[in-house]
C-alpha positions in Angstrom: -14.0 10.4 23.1 -12.1 13.0 21.2 -9.9 11.1 18.7 -12.0 7.9 18.4 -14.3 7.3 15.4 -16.8 4.4 15.3 -16.9 2.0 12.3 -19.3 -0.7 13.2 -20.3 -2.7 16.3 -20.9 -6.3 17.2 -22.9 -7.2 20.3 -21.6 -10.2 22.2 -24.4 -12.1 23.9 -23.4 -14.0 27.1 -25.2 -17.1 28.3 -24.6 -20.0 30.6 -22.6 -22.7 28.9 -19.6 -25.0 29.4 -16.5 -22.9 29.4 -13.4 -23.4 27.3 -10.3 -25.2 28.6 -7.9 -23.1 30.6 -4.1 -23.3 30.9 -1.0 -21.2 31.4 2.0 -20.1 29.4 5.3 -18.5 30.6 6.9 -15.7 28.7 10.6 -16.7 28.4 11.6 -13.1 28.2 10.8 -12.2 31.8 9.3 -15.4 33.3 5.8 -13.8 33.6 3.1 -16.5 33.8 -0.2 -15.9 32.0 -3.5 -17.7 32.1 -4.6 -19.0 28.7 -7.9 -20.1 27.3 -8.9 -22.3 24.3 -11.7 -20.8 22.3 -12.6 -22.9 19.2 -9.3 -23.8 17.5 -7.6 -20.7 19.0 -5.5 -20.3 22.2 -5.6 -16.8 23.7 -4.0 -15.2 26.7 -6.7 -14.7 29.3 -4.8 -11.8 30.7 -3.5 -8.5 29.2 0.1 -8.6 28.1 2.4 -7.2 30.8 5.8 -6.7 29.0 7.5 -3.4 29.2 8.7 -1.9 25.9 9.2 1.6 24.4 5.9 3.4 23.9 4.1 1.3 26.6 2.5 3.2 29.4 1.0 2.5 32.8 -2.5 4.1 33.2 -1.9 7.6 34.7 1.7 6.6 35.2 0.8 4.3 38.1 2.9 1.2 38.4 0.1 -0.4 40.3 -2.2 -0.2 37.3 0.4 -1.9 35.2 0.6 -4.7 37.7 -3.1 -5.4 37.6 -4.0 -4.5 34.0 -0.8 -4.5 32.0 0.6 -1.6 30.1 -1.1 0.3 27.4 0.8 0.0 24.1 0.9 2.4 21.1 -0.1 0.9 17.8 3.5 0.9 16.7 4.7 -0.9 19.8 1.8 -3.4 19.7 2.8 -4.4 16.2 6.6 -4.5 16.8 6.7 -8.2 17.8 5.6 -7.3 21.4 4.0 -10.8 21.9 6.3 -13.7 23.0 7.8 -16.0 20.5 5.1 -18.3 19.1 2.4 -15.7 19.8 1.0 -12.9 17.7 -1.0 -9.7 17.8 -4.4 -10.9 16.5 -5.9 -9.6 13.3 -9.5 -8.4 13.0 -10.4 -11.8 11.4 -8.8 -13.7 14.3 -11.0 -11.7 16.8 -14.1 -12.2 14.7 -13.4 -16.0 14.7 -13.0 -15.9 18.5 -16.3 -14.0 18.9 -18.1 -16.6 16.8 -16.9 -19.4 19.0 -16.9 -17.9 22.5 -19.7 -19.1 24.8 -19.3 -16.6 27.6 -17.1 -13.7 26.6 -16.7 -12.2 30.1 -15.9 -15.6 31.7 -13.7 -17.0 29.0 -11.8 -14.1 27.4 -11.7 -12.4 30.8 -11.6 -8.8 29.5 -10.1 -6.2 31.7 -11.3 -2.6 31.7 -7.8 -1.1 31.4 -8.9 2.2 29.7 -6.8 3.9 27.1 -4.3 6.7 26.6 -4.6 9.5 24.1 -1.7 10.9 22.0 -1.7 13.9 24.4 -1.0 11.6 27.4 -4.5 11.8 28.8 -6.1 8.7 30.3 -9.8 7.6 30.2 -12.2 4.9 31.1 -10.3 2.6 33.5 -12.8 0.4 35.2 -15.3 1.2 32.5 -14.0 -0.3 29.2 -11.1 -2.4 27.9 -9.5 -1.4 24.5 -7.5 -4.0 22.5 -5.3 -3.5 19.4 -5.5 -5.8 16.4 -2.8 -6.1 13.7 -5.3 -4.9 11.0 -4.1 -1.7 9.5 -6.2 1.2 8.2 -5.1 4.2 6.1 -3.8 7.5 7.4 -1.9 6.1 10.4 -4.9 4.4 12.0 -5.5 0.8 13.1 -8.4 -1.4 14.0 -9.2 -2.1 17.6 -12.1 -3.5 19.6 -13.3 -2.4 22.9 -15.4 -4.0 25.6 -18.0 -2.1 27.7 -18.1 -3.8 31.1 -21.6 -2.6 32.0 -23.2 -4.0 28.8 -20.7 -6.9 28.1 -20.6 -5.9 24.4 -17.8 -5.6 21.9 -17.5 -2.7 19.4 -15.1 -1.9 16.6 -13.3 1.4 16.1 -10.4 3.1 14.3 -7.6 4.3 16.6 -4.7 6.7 16.1 -1.3 5.1 15.9 0.0 7.1 18.9 -3.0 6.1 21.1 -2.2 3.4 23.6 -4.3 0.4 24.5 -4.1 -3.1 25.9 -2.8 -6.2 24.0 -4.1 -9.7 24.1 -1.8 -12.2 22.3 -3.0 -15.2 20.3 -1.0 -18.4 19.9 0.5 -18.4 16.4 -1.3 -21.6 15.3 -4.6 -20.1 16.4 -5.4 -19.3 12.8 -5.3 -23.0 11.8 -6.8 -23.5 8.4 -10.1 -25.1 7.8 -10.7 -26.7 4.4 -13.9 -27.0 2.3 -15.1 -26.8 -1.3 -16.9 -24.4 -3.6 -18.6 -25.0 -6.9 -18.7 -22.0 -9.3 -22.3 -21.8 -10.5 -21.2 -20.3 -13.8 -19.4 -23.3 -15.2 -19.8 -25.9 -12.4 -16.1 -26.1 -11.7 -15.2 -27.2 -8.1 -12.5 -25.6 -6.0 -10.9 -26.5 -2.7 -11.3 -23.7 -0.1 -9.4 -22.9 3.0 -10.2 -20.7 6.0 -7.2 -18.7 7.4 -7.5 -16.0 10.0 -11.3 -15.9 9.7 -11.6 -15.6 5.9 -12.4 -18.2 3.3 -10.1 -18.4 0.2 -10.0 -20.4 -2.9 -7.1 -22.8 -2.3 -6.6 -23.1 -6.1 -6.2 -20.6 -8.9 -9.5 -19.5 -10.5 -10.1 -21.3 -13.8 -13.2 -19.4 -15.2 -12.7 -18.7 -18.8 -13.3 -15.1 -20.1 -12.9 -13.7 -23.6 -9.4 -12.4 -22.9 -8.1 -15.0 -20.4 -5.2 -17.2 -21.6 -3.5 -20.4 -20.6 0.2 -20.6 -19.8 2.1 -21.1 -23.0 -1.3 -21.2 -24.7 -1.8 -24.8 -23.8 -5.3 -25.8 -22.6 -3.8 -28.5 -20.3 -2.1 -25.8 -18.3 -5.4 -24.1 -17.6 -6.8 -27.4 -16.4 -4.0 -27.9 -14.0 -3.1 -24.3 -12.9 -6.1 -22.1 -13.8 -6.5 -19.3 -16.3 -4.3 -16.2 -16.5 -6.1 -12.8 -16.5 -5.2 -9.2 -17.4 -6.0 -6.6 -14.9 -9.4 -5.6 -16.4 -10.7 -9.2 -16.2 -9.1 -9.8 -12.8 -11.1 -7.0 -11.2 -14.4 -8.6 -12.2 -13.8 -12.3 -12.7 -14.6 -13.7 -9.2 -18.0 -15.3 -8.8 -20.8 -13.7 -7.0 -20.2 -13.6 -3.2 -16.4 -13.6 -3.8 -14.0 -10.8 -4.6 -10.4 -10.1 -5.8 -8.5 -9.6 -2.5 -6.7 -6.4 -1.7 -3.0 -6.7 -0.8 -4.0 -6.0 2.9 -6.1 -9.1 2.9 -3.2 -11.2 1.7 -1.1 -9.5 4.4 -3.6 -10.5 7.1 -3.6 -14.1 5.9 0.2 -14.1 5.9 0.4 -12.7 9.4 -2.0 -15.4 10.6 0.6 -18.0 9.4 4.0 -16.5 10.1 5.1 -13.8 12.5 7.1 -11.4 10.4 10.4 -10.0 11.6 11.9 -6.9 10.1 15.5 -7.5 8.8 17.8 -5.2 6.9 18.3 -6.5 3.4 20.6 -5.0 0.7 20.1 -6.2 -2.9 23.6 -5.3 -4.1 25.5 -5.0 -0.9 25.5 -2.3 1.9 27.6 0.1 -0.2 25.0 0.1 -3.0 22.5 2.0 -0.8 19.8 -0.2 -2.2 18.7 -1.4 1.3 15.5 -1.8 3.1 14.3 -2.7 6.6 10.9 -3.8 5.3 9.9 -7.3 6.3 8.5 -7.7 2.7 12.1 -7.7 1.4 13.1 -10.5 3.8 13.5 -13.6 1.6 13.5 -15.9 4.7 10.1 -14.5 5.7 8.7 -15.2 2.2 10.2 -18.7 2.1 8.4 -19.4 5.4 5.1 -18.0 4.0 5.5 -20.3 0.9 6.0 -23.3 3.1 3.2 -22.5 5.5 0.7 -21.8 2.7 1.6 -25.2 1.0 1.3 -27.1 4.3 -2.0 -25.5 5.1 -3.5 -26.4 1.8 -3.3 -23.0 0.0 -1.5 -24.2 -3.1 1.6 -22.4 -4.3 2.4 -25.0 -6.9 2.9 -22.6 -9.7 3.6 -22.8 -13.4 3.9 -19.3 -14.7 2.5 -16.0 -16.0 2.8 -13.7 -19.0 4.5 -10.3 -18.7 4.8 -7.3 -20.9 8.4 -6.2 -21.7 9.5 -3.0 -23.4 12.8 -3.8 -25.0 15.3 -2.0 -27.3 14.0 -2.6 -30.8 10.5 -3.6 -29.8 8.0 -4.9 -27.2 6.8 -8.4 -26.4 4.7 -10.4 -24.0 6.8 -13.2 -22.6 5.9 -16.3 -20.5 7.8 -16.8 -17.3 7.9 -19.4 -14.6 6.5 -18.4 -11.2 3.2 -17.5 -9.6 1.8 -14.0 -9.4 -1.6 -13.1 -7.9 -3.5 -9.9 -8.9 -4.8 -7.8 -6.0 -7.5 -5.3 -6.0 -6.8 -1.5 -5.9 -6.8 -0.1 -2.4 -8.5 3.1 -3.6 -9.9 4.7 -6.7 -6.5 6.4 -7.2 -4.6 3.1 -7.3 -4.3 0.9 -10.4 -3.4 -2.4 -8.6 -0.7 -4.4 -6.9 0.4 -7.9 -7.3 1.9 -10.6 -5.1 4.8 -12.5 -6.7 6.1 -15.9 -5.7 9.0 -16.7 -8.0 10.3 -20.2 -9.0 13.8 -21.0 -8.1 14.7 -23.7 -10.7 11.7 -25.9 -10.2 8.0 -25.4 -9.4 8.5 -26.9 -6.0 11.3 -24.5 -4.9 9.3 -21.4 -4.2 10.9 -18.1 -3.1 8.2 -15.4 -2.4 9.1 -11.9 -3.4 6.2 -10.0 -2.0 3.9 -7.1 -3.2 4.7 -4.8 -6.1 2.9 -1.8 -7.5 1.3 -2.1 -10.9 1.4 0.9 -13.2 1.4 1.7 -16.9 1.7 -1.3 -19.2 1.5 -3.7 -16.2 -2.3 -3.9 -16.7 -1.7 -6.0 -19.9 0.2 -8.6 -18.0 -1.5 -12.0 -17.3 -1.5 -13.2 -13.7 -3.4 -15.7 -11.6 -6.5 -14.9 -9.5 -7.2 -16.3 -6.1 -10.6 -15.1 -4.9 -11.7 -14.5 -1.2 -15.2 -14.9 0.1 -17.1 -11.7 1.0 -17.7 -11.2 4.7 
């Protein structure tokens, strides 16, 4: 298959069982009516999306194929809010959650063998396989997708080029509804609330395992009891208990996208004339405020107290405590040092304005931030 490269595969076993509840939804943009299906706590479209946008293609340029199977979308088009309001392009974790709960994949999900389009405008495998984008990003312009082989009724996972075109199945935004639980750290017997969002299990509270170099906010032990320990980068990379790990920024991103559908808006920090402008959704403060609210409502606590940050100042250097909540993230590669996700306090601990991810370089490794572990797959 020329540009396709396999990563791993998951066989989906079909068997006779009571099927999930079916329904319909109407796309307000064009009035198109789609069948829907409830699988576990998720609501999926049971038909391929059929909404015309830039970089969407009918198989072999045939309008008839679009009518039956829906267009094939480039990765960029699929991620550009192509789903109707209230629906999202599912993440890899969303799909894995669906596969765990589906009883008869062919009968419930109703996959269609719509084939795919290569970046060179060649088309393959209509009637043989269906290819479906996810929102999960990979490096070097690739994205995660799954494909269904009709003859075997199996699902496999691959990496696709961003200019390839495949089908889209939309997931209702609340399909990643959080599941709560508990975890006891065997090292010190501390108990933590947990939460499952978009197919992954997270600590819903800051880690509070004491290390030789961890500290408490304002050096007060009561703050550690309420808000967890603060860790430097060295400790953060290795402090999570066995079976858990320090999340990469992309794992935070997948969780966020499972809660809030991001919209790219132009934001200028000091006015349009300053030139300090960005169209990145991560600079959209309204988006981050929604993330904060959704996290808190789901049970993933953003009740924060503070952190300790290194400052280089004229006449000296100092580590200073500040209010807010900052999470360490793991390096994306051996070449990276780290990133961190910052939620800053606006006056009080309850008024949270998220600021998003930042690169960590140089003296940043000596800062002390919170750690929120995620369970290994």
